[in-house]
C-alpha positions, 0 to 999 in steps of 0.5 A, a space after each residue: 440325202 440318199 436315204 428315201 425319208 431323208 429326202 424326202 423331209 428336205 425336199 417338204 423344207 426346203 419347199 414350204 415359204 416358212 418354217 416346219 415343225 415335226 409334225 408338218 414336215 410328219 405328216 405331210 409326208 406319212 411318216 412316224 413322228 419319232 422318225 422325221 424326228 431323227 432325220 429333221 435332226 440329222 440334216 440339222 446335224 448336216 448343216 442343211 437345215 436351220 433351226 428356230 423357235 417360237 410359238 406357232 399360235 403367235 401367243 406370248 406370256 403366261 398360258 402361252 407354252 412353249 415354244 416348238 422347233 421349226 425346222 428352214 433351209 440352212 442358210 449354208 450354200 450347199 449343191 446336192 445331188 438326186 437321186 444321189 451319183 458317185 461319180 468320184 467312186 465310178 473315175 477311181 475307179 476306171 482309173 486305176 483300172 487303165 493305170 493296172 492294164 497298161 501296167 500288167 498287160 490286160 484288158 482295160 474290161 477286165 482289169 474294171 472288174 477285178 478293181 471294182 471287186 476289190 473296191 466292193 470288199 473294202 467298201 464293205 469291210 469300211 463298213 462298220 460293224 453290223 449287226 441283222 441279215 445277209 439281206 439287211 446288212 448288204 442294203 445298209 452298205 449298198 444304201 451307203 453308196 448312193 444306189 437306193 436298197 429295196 429289200 423283198 423276197 429275199 432280193 436286194 433290189 437298187 433303185 437307183 446306179 450312182 454311176 447313172 450318167 456313165 451308165 446311159 452312154 457306156 452300159 456294157 462298160 457300168 453295168 458291168 462293173 457295178 456287178 463286179 462292185 456290188 459282187 465285192 461287197 457281197 463277199 466281204 460281208 461274208 453274205 453267201 445268202 446274195 449273189 449279184 445278178 445282172 437284171 435290168 428293168 426300166 427304173 432300176 440299176 441293171 443290178 440286184 442281189 439274188 436270194 441263191 435260194 431262187 438265182 439260177 446259175 453260178 455266182 460271177 467269180 473274183 476277179 
């Protein structure tokens, strides 16, 4: 559901009083038919949508045509967070950082930066073998963890903060954690052309992955 097109299709389908065809969904969400088909079938595979087959014309018998594949809200009860939040990931990082702080006698903030960087490297390592540019590979990994990346001009902007509520209440700590996490992802992927920078903008995560050609200053060192 972190994929914007998939989320748009899901919200359209569940908002309709009756099952809809892939053509209807594609038109409503302004997507190519093959793209809509791919995402709708993924939503079915995940149990978020159900499928039925019937003729939209209501005709029966010879010449009535083949039944259409239609999508509707699943009868299964699911809880979906939109936009995606990953408080489980934040909790894991913060809990491990507190343990490390107590064990090694370092500040909690320093421990959070260390643990977040390591976790970012692990997220990159756990990703399937990825092809493409540094921007494409970075966007793919971050999209899997709720950041909703947007690419352009050689940069990766993050349209969603997976730790939004925590970031609003503990901005400095969580933004520093985000910075270390994204830095760890870049390091884990070996993306030397990008660097993570703090660059808050309204409606975006506080961190961006900037092209090193356009980013002044040295890249933050990994703990």
